[in-house]
N, C-alpha and C positions, 0 to 999 in steps of 0.2 A: 371459492378462489381464493388458493394456498396463500401463504403469508411470504415466502421469499419472491412473490412472481410482483409484489410490489415497489416500486421504483423507489418511493418514500421509505419503506424500510432499507434500504441497501444505502440512499442518502442518510440515514439514520445511525446506521450504524458506522460511515464513512466518520461522522462527523466524534461520536462516540472513539473511534480508532485513531484521531487525529488529537484531540483531546489527550488522549493517553500518551500519545509520543511525545504531549506538551511537558506532561508531568513525568516522563522515564523516556528522555530524550537516547537516541542513539539509531536513529532511521528505520527501524523495525516496525514499531505499528504505522509509520510514514507509509511503507510498502503497500499493508493491508488497507489502509486508509483510501489510498488511490485507485487499489481494486476495485475496492467497494463501491464507491463513487463512479466510477467507471462503467461497472456493471450496473449501477442505477441509472447512469445517463443511456447505458443498450437497453435498457427495459423499458425507460422514459418513452425512446423511439420506435419502439416496437418490437426489437430484437427481441427474444427471448428461447431460453433453450425449453425442451419439454418436458424435463425433471429435474428434480433436485438433485438428482448425480451430477448430470451434465453440469447444470447452474455451476454446482461446488467447483465442476474441475474450473470452469472457463472463469470464473473468479479468483481460483488460484493461479492460474495462469496469467489473468491481467495482474495481480499479485506481485507475482514473480517478474513478469516484464516491467513492474514500475522500480520496482527492487534494484535490478539491473541498471534500470538505467539513473536512478538517482545513484548508484553507484559508482558509475560513470563520469556520473556530471559532477556529482560533492568528491571523490575518494583523489585520492596521491597522482598526480599527474606521472607518463610514462617514464623512468629513468629519475625523478623526485624520489630525495631521501629525507626522511624526518629525522631531524636534530635536535637534541635537546639538550639547551644550553645551563638548564639548573636543574641540581637534584631534590628529592623531596625530600633529603635530611640536611638540608642546608639552612 
């Protein structure tokens, strides 16, 4: 059985990516970590793609949806402007 069809591989990847997000913040790795975690849950519950290419496409779509959801949740609200009170040279 190929390794990408194992749920624990995806969950381990999600853990590694979440750890990278803690070390290098910016909500980049967190989107991939959530995509990998969702992919692991899909495989755990019996939903699997028929090949590596389709599995990676599903992972990419899940990661993109996670990133867009985080951007909507954590991003600036509509009409909100970021105001700088201090300068780095002060």
